[in-house]
C-alpha positions, -999 to 999 in steps of 0.1 A, spaced: -251 -767 430 -237 -741 404 -199 -735 408 -184 -702 420 -171 -694 384 -208 -698 370 -222 -677 400 -195 -653 389 -203 -650 351 -243 -651 360 -237 -619 385 -215 -603 359 -242 -609 332 -272 -596 353 -248 -564 364 -240 -557 327 -276 -562 318 -293 -540 348 -266 -513 338 -274 -514 301 -313 -512 308 -308 -486 339 -277 -465 328 -280 -443 358 -282 -470 383 -261 -474 413 -250 -498 439 -250 -507 475 -235 -537 489 -257 -548 516 -278 -580 527 -248 -602 516 -255 -590 478 -254 -561 454 -287 -538 454 -296 -516 425 -308 -480 428 -313 -450 416 -313 -431 451 -284 -446 468 -296 -425 501 -331 -439 503 -342 -476 511 -373 -472 487 -352 -461 457 -336 -500 457 -356 -519 429 -337 -552 425 -307 -572 441 -287 -599 430 -277 -626 454 -256 -658 452 -268 -691 465 -254 -725 465 -275 -736 437 -282 -702 417 -282 -667 416 -312 -646 429 -326 -616 411 -348 -601 437 -371 -576 428 -383 -552 460 -414 -544 447 -422 -577 425 -453 -583 435 -467 -557 416 -447 -564 383 -462 -579 356 -450 -616 350 -468 -630 322 -442 -656 319 -447 -667 354 -411 -664 360 -410 -647 392 -413 -669 427 -423 -659 462 -452 -650 483 -439 -620 505 -461 -589 504 -439 -569 484 -407 -590 470 -406 -616 444 -373 -632 428 -363 -657 400 -336 -680 401 -311 -682 377 -288 -712 372 -270 -706 344 -247 -676 322 -268 -689 297 -302 -680 312 -291 -643 312 -280 -640 276 -309 -662 260 -327 -636 235 -363 -644 251 -348 -645 288 -331 -611 283 -361 -597 264 -382 -606 298 -356 -595 321 -354 -560 305 -389 -555 308 -392 -567 343 -362 -541 354 -378 -513 335 -412 -520 356 -393 -524 386 -378 -491 381 -412 -472 370 -425 -488 402 -401 -469 422 -416 -439 411 
């Protein structure tokens, strides 16, 4: 189980990373989390979302099944979505993980056209 304080820190670090990687991003609060989009009026513009869970924070990718994942960090078996579970703020800040997250975010934006 992740404390509320740790969840808040993870979500803040993910939000900062997403905004740094995709400067024109806008957010939509939906499904109990925050969705990130370049086209807030279109559902198809949502490329990722951040959701709190008791044991972790989930970073979900709308078109995750088609994203390159050489490190095999994406989970899920759905037709389109994939997600990763993040259980500590340090996971977002570690240089190796951060580099992989940036690549996934850029690929997710590109997949939205």
